[in-house]
N, C-alpha and C positions, 0 to 999 in steps of 0.2 A: 505494499499500499504505500509505504515510503516512496519507491522508485516511482512510482505512476505522479505523487504530489511533486517531486523535483522535477519530472518530466514535463509537466503540465506549467509550472510554474519556470522554467526553461524557455520551453516553446510555444505560451500562451498566443502570442501576436500572430505566428505561423499557423494556429490552430485555428484563433477567429479569421485570420485572413481566409484560410481553407473555407470554413463555413460561410461567409459573407460570397464568396466568389461561387460555391453550389448554389445557394439561393439564386444569384443571379442569373447561373445559369438554368436553372429549372422554373425560373418565372419571366424569362426572355427580358428582363432590364439589362441586361448586358448591353442591347441594342440601343437603349436608351443613355445608357452610361459612354457609349461609343461614339453615338451622335452630339452629347452634350461635350465631352473631348475633342471632335472636331470642330465643332462650332467656336468652342473656346482657341482652337488653334488658327481659325480665320480670324477671329477678330486681332489676335496677336499679329498676325500678321499681316492684316490691315492695317494696323498702328503703329507696325513697325514702319510701312514702307511710306505712310504716311509721314513721319517725322525724319525717315534718311533716304529721301525721296531719288538727293542728289548724289547723294553716296550710292546707293544700288546702283544710279545709272553710268556711274564711273567705272563702277566691278565690272558691271557688264560690259561695256565699253571695250576694257581691257581682256577683257576674257574673249570676248569677238575679236578682237584686233589680234590676238595670240594664234585664234586658226587660220 
């Protein structure tokens, strides 16, 4: 019994993550999480482009000139 308690106290984060992953897969909520991540990445990319437009254009121009 003591060994089980040590195992659970040592790996409780992994066990909890595994249970959450199983629940997401069983309920198809992983698709919702995937879409939320994709939307967040799109927002981040748009914001980055807005703030560093000239910098991005110069880097792309250098890459194209090398080809």
